[in-house]
Structures are given as structure tokens and as C-alpha cells.
C-alpha positions in Angstrom: -25.5 205.6 181.2 -26.9 202.1 181.0 -26.6 200.2 177.8 -28.9 197.2 177.3 -28.1 194.5 174.8 -31.1 192.6 173.5 -30.7 188.9 173.0 -31.5 188.0 169.5 -32.5 184.5 168.7 -31.7 183.2 165.2 -33.8 180.5 163.7 -32.2 178.2 161.2 -34.1 177.4 158.1 -34.4 173.7 157.3 -34.5 172.3 153.8 -37.9 170.5 153.4 -37.8 170.2 149.7 -36.3 166.6 149.7 -33.5 167.7 147.4 -29.9 167.3 148.8 -27.4 170.1 148.5 -24.8 169.6 145.8 -21.5 170.7 147.3 -18.4 170.6 145.1 -15.2 169.7 147.0 -11.6 170.2 146.0 -9.6 167.1 144.9 -7.1 165.7 147.3 -3.7 164.4 146.4 -1.7 161.4 147.7 -2.7 158.9 145.0 -0.2 157.9 142.4 2.7 160.1 143.5 4.1 159.3 146.9 7.4 160.2 148.5 10.0 157.9 150.0 9.6 159.2 153.5 12.9 161.1 153.3 13.7 163.5 156.1 16.2 166.3 156.6 17.4 167.1 160.1 20.1 169.7 161.0 22.3 168.9 164.0 22.1 172.0 166.2 25.3 171.0 168.1 27.6 170.4 165.1 25.9 172.4 162.4 25.9 169.5 160.0 22.9 168.6 157.8 21.5 165.0 158.0 19.4 163.5 155.3 17.8 160.0 155.5 15.9 157.9 153.0 14.2 154.8 154.3 14.5 151.9 151.8 11.2 150.4 150.8 11.5 146.6 150.9 8.9 143.8 150.9 7.3 143.0 154.2 8.4 139.9 156.0 6.4 137.3 157.9 4.6 138.9 160.9 6.2 142.2 160.0 9.7 140.9 160.6 12.0 142.4 158.0 15.2 144.5 157.8 15.0 148.1 158.6 17.3 149.9 156.2 17.9 153.6 155.8 20.3 155.3 153.4 21.8 158.2 155.4 23.7 161.3 154.4 25.6 163.7 156.6 27.6 166.8 155.5 30.1 165.9 158.2 30.8 162.3 157.0 33.9 161.4 154.9 34.0 159.2 151.9 32.2 155.8 152.4 31.1 152.7 150.6 28.2 154.6 148.9 29.9 157.9 148.1 30.9 161.0 149.9 28.8 161.5 153.0 26.5 158.5 152.4 26.1 155.3 154.5 23.6 152.6 155.4 22.6 152.1 159.0 23.9 148.5 159.6 23.7 148.0 163.4 27.0 147.2 165.0 29.0 147.2 168.3 32.4 148.8 168.2 35.2 149.8 170.5 35.2 153.5 171.7 38.0 155.5 170.0 37.2 159.0 171.4 40.2 158.8 173.8 42.6 157.0 171.6 43.4 153.7 169.9 41.7 150.8 171.6 43.7 148.5 173.9 41.9 145.4 172.5 41.4 144.0 175.9 37.9 142.5 176.3 38.2 141.7 180.0 40.5 142.7 182.8 40.6 142.9 186.6 40.0 146.6 186.7 37.3 148.4 184.6 39.7 151.1 183.3 42.0 148.4 181.8 39.6 147.1 179.2 38.0 148.9 176.3 34.7 150.7 176.3 32.1 149.3 173.9 29.5 151.3 172.0 26.2 149.9 170.6 25.1 151.9 167.5 22.1 154.1 168.3 22.8 153.9 172.0 25.2 155.0 174.7 28.4 153.5 176.0 28.0 150.0 177.4 28.6 149.6 181.1 29.7 146.2 182.6 27.2 144.9 185.2 28.2 141.2 185.6 30.8 138.7 184.5 30.4 135.0 184.6 33.4 132.6 184.1 33.2 128.9 183.1 30.0 129.3 181.0 28.9 127.6 177.9 28.5 123.9 177.0 32.1 123.0 177.8 32.4 125.5 180.6 35.2 127.3 178.8 33.5 130.6 177.9 33.3 134.0 179.6 29.9 135.7 179.5 30.0 139.4 180.2 26.7 141.3 180.7 26.3 145.0 179.9 23.7 147.8 179.8 23.7 151.2 178.2 25.1 154.1 180.3 21.7 155.7 180.0 19.1 152.9 180.1 16.4 153.0 177.5 16.6 149.7 175.6 15.8 147.4 178.5 17.6 144.6 176.6 19.8 141.7 177.7 23.3 142.5 176.3 25.8 139.6 176.5 29.4 139.4 175.2 30.5 135.8 174.7 34.3 135.1 174.7 35.7 131.6 174.2 38.0 129.4 172.1 37.5 130.8 168.5 34.5 132.7 169.8 34.0 136.4 170.3 30.5 137.7 169.6 27.6 139.6 171.1 24.1 138.5 171.7 21.4 141.1 172.4 17.9 140.0 173.4 15.4 142.9 173.1 12.4 143.4 175.5 10.1 142.0 172.8 12.2 138.7 172.7 14.1 139.3 169.4 17.6 137.9 169.5 20.3 139.8 167.6 23.8 138.3 167.0 26.7 140.5 166.3 30.0 139.1 164.8 29.3 135.4 165.3 31.5 134.6 162.3 34.7 136.2 160.9 32.9 137.7 157.9 30.8 139.9 160.2 33.8 141.2 162.1 36.3 144.0 161.3 39.6 142.8 162.7 43.3 143.1 162.2 44.7 140.7 159.6 47.9 140.4 161.6 46.1 139.6 164.9 42.5 138.4 164.4 41.9 138.7 168.2 42.0 142.5 167.7 38.3 142.9 166.7 37.4 146.6 166.2 33.7 146.2 165.2 31.1 143.4 165.4 28.4 143.7 162.7 24.8 142.5 162.9 24.9 138.9 161.5 21.5 137.4 162.4 18.2 138.3 164.0 15.6 135.7 165.3 12.2 136.6 166.6 10.1 134.6 169.0 8.4 132.7 166.1 11.6 131.4 164.6 11.7 133.9 161.7 15.3 134.7 160.7 17.0 137.7 159.1 20.5 136.7 157.8 23.1 139.4 157.1 26.1 138.5 154.9 29.2 140.5 154.3 32.1 140.6 151.9 35.6 141.4 153.1 37.9 143.8 151.2 41.3 142.4 150.7 42.6 145.2 148.4 42.2 143.1 145.3 39.6 142.6 142.7 38.3 139.2 141.9 41.0 138.9 139.3 43.6 139.1 142.0 44.9 142.5 140.9 45.8 145.0 143.7 45.2 148.7 143.8 48.9 149.3 143.7 49.2 147.2 140.6 46.4 149.3 139.0 48.5 152.5 139.5 47.6 153.7 143.0 51.1 154.2 144.3 49.8 155.4 147.7 48.3 151.9 148.3 51.8 150.3 148.5 52.1 148.0 151.6 48.6 148.9 152.6 46.5 146.6 154.8 42.8 146.1 154.1 40.4 145.1 156.9 37.0 146.5 156.0 33.8 144.6 155.2 30.8 145.5 153.1 27.2 144.3 153.4 26.6 142.1 150.4 23.3 140.3 151.1 20.3 140.2 153.5 18.0 137.2 153.4 14.7 136.9 155.3 11.3 134.9 155.4 13.0 131.6 156.0 11.5 128.1 155.3 12.5 124.5 155.0 12.6 122.7 151.7 11.9 119.0 151.1 15.4 118.2 152.3 14.9 120.3 155.4 17.5 122.8 154.2 17.1 126.4 155.4 16.0 128.6 152.5 14.8 132.2 152.2 12.0 133.7 150.1 13.4 137.2 149.9 17.0 138.4 149.4 18.4 141.9 149.2 21.6 142.1 147.1 23.9 145.0 147.4 25.3 145.7 143.9 28.9 147.1 143.8 28.9 146.8 140.0 29.0 143.0 139.8 25.3 142.2 139.3 22.8 142.7 136.4 19.1 143.7 136.7 18.0 140.1 137.4 20.4 139.7 140.3 22.8 137.4 138.4 26.5 138.0 138.9 28.1 139.0 135.6 31.1 141.2 136.5 34.0 140.7 139.0 34.2 143.0 142.0 36.5 145.7 140.7 38.7 148.0 142.8 37.4 151.5 143.4 39.0 154.4 141.7 38.7 156.5 144.9 40.2 154.3 147.6 39.8 155.7 151.2 40.9 154.6 154.6 40.3 155.4 158.3 42.7 154.7 161.1 40.6 154.9 164.2 41.0 151.2 164.8 44.9 151.4 164.8 45.3 149.0 161.9 
């Protein structure tokens, strides 16, 4: 049996009346109400839940401003912003996965000095070491790269007299300085050469725009000089305090009439000592839930 299928041509009717069709469309959202861009991401390896909230801050000159995210993880301990919460301040630290650091920044054999970790990246691998560097030829410059390359940045560790900081130049020419002063370092009070973590202290782009990060060191006392032990926390007896907290970020720099460096925008981190106008009204009080971590060995 043969079945024939006839080809049918359909002719469309055109509107020749000169009157346009009135089509009613549904309204679309996204106007007044907008989310913060928050994201939830489970970790398939550890089973933890991770939640991030990007902080909406004013844009800087040429789009150069801090990139801050409030992060939560079900696997995190207590922190500066509560149980599980933290802010992604970039840093370089010593690796503690295999034990307490040796606090050796350079040695003759690679296995004799510590392994360093750049936040958001892999372990740093030493590729070159130059002696007698700097203006007075008394500095050691050590160059690193991530174990798995992806940044394509110039990573330099500068060690000298009263100097121990990192300088990272990105592939776009932005220079980031880590721990170039004591306030941006987490170190042992009894031996200040034992630096566990270098915090991001300054960023400079190719146009001279600056982002300045300032920190406040915890000395176990409030601004009245009263210690936690004196406030009734008996477990804090003979306890050393070495942690630092981000206190201020300034950006969009300019020079005033006296050629002093000033900033148009500042982000203040309020630990209960500022009012709504950003004026300091209260002393920095001790927390009622003190916490510690001992990875650094001090």
C-alpha cells in the first residue's frame, strides 16, 4: 500500500486595516526590591554549607574599590563576627596542616623553612632567592609562585632589618602589600619575628589609586585598661593576645592644599564603639564570649 501525503500550503493573513494589535503583557519584577547577591554553596567534600553576602559599597575611581564579602560556613568556629561568620580579608599565612610552624623564613634546604599559603590560592613554591637587595643592599628578596599556577602574578617576600612583608603584583599591574607594618601582622608578643600571618595593608593600581587597610590589635584589655580576667573570666588568666581586627578601609585618595594624602571614602568596622554618624562614642569593650585558636603556636 502506498500512502501519499499532500503538501498543504498555508497562507498567512496580513492586517491591512492600519490598526495595530493591542497585546497585553505581564508585568516584570526587579524594580524596587533587589537582593544582595547572596549565594549558598554546599561543599561536596566536607558536607559543610557555605553562605556568602557581598557587601555593597560605593564605587571607587576607575572601579578600584575593596571587594568585601561576609562569609558563613557551618564548619567554622567562633570568630570576630559571630559563630561561623567571617570577612574575606586577603592574607598570607604559614601552613599549619603538618604542625606548628618553624618560623624560619629562609634556609639552605627547602624542607627547613615554612610553607606559605596565599588566601584563595595554593601553597607558594620558592622559585628564586636574591641576597643583598634593596636600597642599602641588606635585604633578602624571595620570589614565589602558587603550586598550581593561575594567578600569573609576581609574588615577592621582602626580609630585612625591621622589615618582613610581602608584595604581590598582579597581571593587571595592581600592587598589593601584605604586613608592611606591625598592625597588619599577627605575631608573637614574646618574639615579634615569629609572624604567623601577613594581612593585606595597601593596594595601588597603575593610576596611583590607593586602598588603605587599617587594623586594631587585641591586647586582652578594653580601652579602660581592664582585662578579661579582671572582668570575671577566670580562664583568661595568664593568657596572651595576638590577634588583629580590621578597623578601617579608606579609598579614593587625593591631595589637599597641604599635599597631605586624604581619602574621600572610608569604611568603619563598628565593634560597638561608633554611633550612626561614624563618631567614636564608646570604648572598645571586651567580648563576653572570648575565643582562641592555637594553630600558630602562641
